[in-house]
matplotlib code that plots the C-alpha trace (Angstrom):
import matplotlib.pyplot as plt

x = [14.7, 11.8, 8.2, 5.6, 1.9, 0.7, -2.5, -5.9, -7.3, -8.5, -7.0, -3.0, -0.4, 2.9, 6.4, 9.7, 11.8, 15.4, 18.8, 18.9, 15.6, 13.9, 9.8, 9.3, 6.1, 6.6, 3.2, 4.8, 6.3, 2.8, 1.7, 0.5, 2.0, -0.6, -0.3, 0.6, 3.7, 4.5, 4.6, 5.8, 9.0, 7.5, 10.5, 13.4, 11.4, 11.1, 14.7, 15.5, 12.6, 14.4, 18.1, 17.0, 13.9, 14.2, 16.3, 14.1, 10.4, 8.4, 9.2, 6.2, 6.1, 6.5, 3.4, 1.1, 0.1, 1.2, -0.8, -0.4, 2.6, 0.9, -2.5, -4.9, -3.3, -5.5, -4.5, -3.2, -1.7, -0.7, 1.6, 0.7, 3.2, 5.8, 8.1, 8.8, 8.3, 5.0, 3.7, 4.4, 3.1, -0.1, -0.2, 0.3, 2.9, 5.9, 4.0, 5.8, 4.5, 3.4, -0.2, -2.2, -4.8, -6.2, -6.4, -9.4, -7.5, -10.3, -8.1, -5.4, -4.5, -1.3, 1.1, -0.3, -3.8, -5.9, -7.0, -10.3, -11.5, -14.4, -18.0, -17.8, -14.9, -12.7, -9.6, -7.8, -4.4, -0.8, 1.1, 4.5, 5.4, 7.8, 5.8, 6.8, 5.6, 5.2, 6.8, 6.5, 3.4, 5.0, 3.0, 4.9, 7.7, 11.3, 12.7, 16.3, 13.7, 11.6, 13.1, 13.6, 9.5, 9.9, 9.5, 10.4, 9.9, 7.3, 6.7, 3.2, 1.0, -1.2, -4.1, -6.0, -9.3, -9.2, -12.2, -13.6, -10.0, -10.2, -13.6, -16.4, -15.2, -14.3, -11.5, -9.2, -9.9, -13.1, -10.5, -8.0, -9.9, -11.7, -11.0, -7.7, -6.4, -3.6, -1.7, 1.1, 4.6, 5.5, 7.1, 8.4, 11.7, 13.1, 15.1, 18.3, 17.5, 17.2, 20.1, 18.7, 15.5, 16.2, 18.3, 16.1, 15.1, 11.9, 9.7, 6.7, 5.3, 1.9, 2.0, 5.9, 6.1, 8.1, 6.3, 7.7, 11.6, 13.1, 14.6, 13.4, 16.4, 13.8, 11.5, 10.5, 10.1, 12.2, 11.0, 12.1, 10.1, 7.1, 6.8, 7.7, 5.1, 2.3, 2.8, 2.1, -1.3, -2.5, -0.7, 0.4, 0.2, 2.1, 1.3, 0.1, 1.6, 2.5, 2.6, 5.4, 4.2, 4.9, 7.4, 6.4, 4.5, 1.5, -1.3, -2.7, 0.0, 1.3, 0.7, -0.9, -3.6, -3.5, -3.6, -5.8, -6.2, -8.4, -9.8, -6.6, -3.7, -1.2, 0.7, 4.5, 6.3, 9.3, 11.6, 15.1, 15.6, 11.8, 10.9, 8.1, 4.8, 2.1, -1.8, -3.7, -6.5, -10.2, -13.5, -15.3, -18.3]
y = [-7.6, -5.8, -7.0, -6.5, -8.0, -8.8, -9.2, -8.1, -5.7, -8.5, -10.9, -10.0, -12.5, -12.4, -12.0, -10.3, -8.0, -9.6, -7.4, -7.7, -6.0, -9.8, -9.9, -13.2, -15.1, -16.3, -17.9, -21.0, -19.2, -20.3, -16.7, -13.2, -10.0, -9.9, -9.3, -12.7, -12.6, -9.3, -10.7, -13.9, -15.2, -14.7, -12.0, -14.2, -17.9, -15.4, -15.0, -18.1, -19.6, -16.8, -17.8, -21.8, -20.9, -17.6, -18.6, -21.3, -19.3, -18.1, -14.5, -11.8, -10.1, -5.9, -5.6, -7.3, -4.9, -4.4, -4.1, -2.4, -4.2, -5.5, -6.9, -4.6, -3.7, -2.7, 0.8, 4.0, 6.5, 9.4, 12.2, 16.2, 19.0, 17.2, 18.9, 22.5, 24.3, 22.4, 23.8, 26.9, 26.8, 26.1, 28.7, 26.6, 26.9, 23.7, 21.4, 20.7, 17.1, 14.6, 15.6, 12.5, 11.6, 7.9, 7.7, 4.8, 1.1, 0.8, 3.9, 1.5, 1.0, -0.1, 2.3, 2.9, 2.9, 5.7, 8.4, 8.6, 12.6, 12.0, 13.3, 17.0, 17.3, 21.0, 20.5, 17.2, 17.3, 15.2, 14.2, 12.6, 10.3, 7.9, 5.6, 3.0, -0.5, -2.3, -5.6, -6.4, -5.4, -2.2, -0.9, 1.6, 1.6, 3.3, 5.5, 3.0, 0.1, 1.7, 0.5, -3.2, -2.9, -1.8, -4.5, -1.8, 1.5, 2.3, 4.8, 6.6, 9.6, 10.4, 12.0, 14.7, 16.5, 19.7, 21.5, 18.0, 18.2, 21.8, 23.2, 20.9, 20.9, 17.5, 15.5, 15.6, 11.5, 12.9, 14.4, 11.8, 8.7, 8.0, 5.5, 5.0, 7.9, 5.9, 4.3, 2.6, 0.5, -0.4, -2.3, -2.8, -2.2, -4.1, -2.3, -3.7, -2.2, 1.6, 1.9, 5.5, 6.9, 9.7, 11.4, 10.2, 12.3, 12.0, 14.1, 14.8, 16.1, 16.9, 16.8, 16.7, 19.8, 19.5, 20.5, 18.6, 18.2, 17.4, 14.9, 13.1, 15.3, 17.5, 15.7, 17.5, 13.4, 10.8, 7.0, 6.4, 9.3, 8.7, 4.6, 5.2, 8.3, 6.8, 3.4, 5.4, 6.0, 2.9, -0.8, -0.6, -4.3, -6.1, -4.8, -1.3, 1.9, 5.1, 7.5, 10.3, 13.8, 15.1, 18.3, 21.4, 21.7, 20.7, 22.0, 24.3, 25.9, 27.4, 30.8, 33.1, 30.9, 27.1, 24.3, 21.2, 18.2, 17.9, 14.6, 14.2, 15.2, 12.8, 12.6, 10.9, 10.8, 8.7, 8.9, 7.5, 3.7, 3.0, 3.6, 5.5, 5.6, 7.2, 7.9, 9.1, 11.4, 10.4, 11.5, 8.6, 7.5]
z = [8.4, 6.1, 6.8, 4.2, 3.7, 0.2, -1.8, -1.8, 0.7, 3.6, 2.5, 2.5, 3.1, 5.1, 3.1, 3.8, 1.4, 1.2, 1.5, -2.4, -2.5, -3.6, -2.0, -0.9, 0.4, 4.0, 4.0, 4.9, 7.9, 9.2, 10.9, 10.0, 11.7, 14.4, 17.9, 19.5, 16.6, 18.1, 21.9, 21.1, 19.5, 16.3, 14.7, 16.1, 14.5, 11.4, 11.6, 11.3, 8.9, 6.2, 7.3, 6.0, 3.4, 1.8, -1.0, -1.5, -1.1, -3.9, -5.1, -5.2, -8.4, -7.4, -9.3, -6.2, -4.2, -0.6, 2.3, 6.0, 6.7, 10.5, 10.7, 12.0, 15.7, 18.6, 18.7, 16.5, 19.3, 18.0, 18.9, 18.0, 17.8, 18.1, 15.9, 17.3, 14.2, 13.4, 16.3, 15.2, 11.8, 13.6, 16.1, 18.9, 21.5, 21.7, 24.6, 27.7, 27.6, 24.6, 23.3, 22.9, 20.4, 18.7, 15.3, 14.0, 13.5, 10.5, 9.1, 8.1, 4.1, 2.3, 1.3, -2.3, -1.8, -2.9, -0.2, -0.4, 0.6, 3.1, 2.0, 2.6, 3.3, 2.0, 3.9, 3.9, 4.7, 4.8, 7.3, 7.1, 10.1, 11.8, 13.0, 16.0, 16.3, 19.9, 20.0, 23.6, 26.0, 27.8, 31.1, 33.4, 31.3, 31.5, 29.4, 29.6, 28.9, 26.2, 23.3, 24.3, 23.8, 20.4, 17.1, 14.3, 12.6, 9.5, 7.7, 8.3, 6.2, 8.7, 7.1, 8.5, 8.0, 9.6, 10.0, 11.7, 13.7, 15.0, 13.5, 14.7, 18.8, 21.2, 20.4, 17.1, 16.6, 14.4, 12.0, 12.0, 11.2, 8.0, 5.9, 4.1, 6.4, 7.4, 5.3, 6.7, 5.0, 2.2, 5.2, 8.9, 9.7, 12.7, 15.2, 13.4, 10.2, 11.8, 14.1, 15.5, 14.8, 15.9, 12.7, 9.7, 7.0, 6.4, 2.9, 1.2, -1.9, -3.2, -7.2, -6.9, -5.1, -1.9, 1.1, 3.8, 3.8, 7.7, 9.7, 12.8, 15.0, 15.2, 17.3, 20.8, 22.7, 21.3, 20.8, 24.5, 26.0, 24.0, 24.6, 28.4, 28.8, 26.7, 28.7, 32.2, 30.6, 29.3, 28.4, 25.1, 23.6, 20.4, 17.2, 18.6, 16.6, 18.0, 15.5, 16.4, 14.6, 11.6, 10.7, 9.7, 5.8, 6.5, 4.2, 6.9, 7.1, 4.3, 3.7, 2.8, 2.4, 3.2, 0.7, 1.0, -1.4, -3.9, -6.0, -8.6, -6.7, -6.0, -2.7, -2.6, 0.5, 2.4, 5.3, 5.2, 5.7, 5.5, 1.9, 0.1, -0.3, -3.0, -3.0, -5.5, -4.1, -5.3, -4.0, -1.5, -3.1]

ax = plt.figure().add_subplot(projection="3d")
ax.plot(x, y, z, "-o")
ax.set_aspect("equal")
plt.show()
């Protein structure tokens, strides 16, 4: 299944994208895509509901805004330098263990919402990433069992303010958590839609120029490793997001001079099987 949420910010309703591409309103199902939904038998019940009601459900016009494809989760856990070539362009050694940091959940927005360049920012950067959505509470899980705890996958742009991330001391989180720095979607694809998350093409362009063009096969740590590893240090709750890192081609790594975003720029990105998104950059009010 492909899960969407649609409507105005803060008032999104649950929906689905059907195999024929039609978007439908799933409000009649009676549950939004939150922790209780993922942690219970929500996906199974939604599938049963769709089998009976999808054909007669109201259609959602393509012009209607898509919001984040899940309700704000308890946490967004990000993985740094998970592609060796990205570590190299960042001037760092590939990690021996996953590098973890948090991104504020208040950064979540819809896939095509505007990117707000923060006040005082001069180094806002892009990162196309595969997001893993947890479907079952995970604590001390093994790699062999890790995928049993995954609800599905989504496209994520892990925007970063590099000066605040790297030049202001402390942890990376303050350069990662600004409003609109986590557009996710357009949809959440359940595991049956993505048989192998480790062989997906992913790409990103700025103003039509390709900067990132790679595959998730280049990840240092795969999805089972990441779910298992993170669960050794914290409990992953249903609906939590793991953002698995970005391939080379970020603005910080461009030679001879880095390239950062400015008002008026248009960022487009996508992952095979997970759709695409588009953000227009503008200055925060």
